[in-house]
C-alpha positions in Angstrom: -9.4 30.2 -54.2 -8.3 30.9 -51.0 -5.3 29.5 -48.9 -3.5 28.0 -51.9 0.4 27.9 -52.3 3.4 26.4 -54.2 6.2 24.4 -53.3 9.1 24.9 -55.7 12.7 24.1 -54.3 15.5 21.7 -55.2 15.7 18.8 -52.5 19.3 20.2 -51.7 17.9 23.4 -50.3 15.9 22.0 -47.4 18.3 19.3 -46.8 21.2 22.1 -46.3 18.9 24.4 -44.4 17.5 22.0 -42.0 20.4 19.5 -41.7 18.5 16.5 -43.0 20.6 13.3 -43.6 18.1 12.2 -46.3 15.2 13.1 -48.7 13.3 9.7 -48.8 10.8 10.9 -51.9 11.1 12.7 -55.1 10.3 16.4 -54.7 8.8 18.2 -58.0 7.7 21.6 -58.4 4.0 21.6 -57.1 1.8 24.3 -57.9 -1.8 25.1 -56.6 -1.5 23.1 -53.3 -4.8 23.2 -51.6 -5.6 23.3 -47.8 -5.9 19.6 -46.5 -3.6 18.1 -49.1 -0.6 16.1 -47.9 2.6 18.1 -48.1 6.3 17.5 -47.0 6.9 18.5 -43.2 10.0 18.7 -41.2 9.9 17.1 -37.7 12.2 17.4 -35.0 12.7 14.7 -32.5 15.4 14.9 -29.8 17.7 17.2 -31.8 17.3 15.2 -35.1 15.4 16.4 -38.0 13.6 14.3 -40.7 11.2 15.1 -43.5 7.8 13.2 -43.9 5.1 13.4 -46.3 2.0 14.0 -44.5 -0.9 16.3 -43.5 
């Protein structure tokens, strides 16, 4: 299996690190994420950051 990864963090960590105001979805430990699966992503727009769930 190539290109797989995990996402294991508490929502407070990315909120603090990226100065996010809200975390609009539940983030649970996620193992064996494959390429092409939708994942959380942090977007910056005019100096404001937000987290979205997408590809």
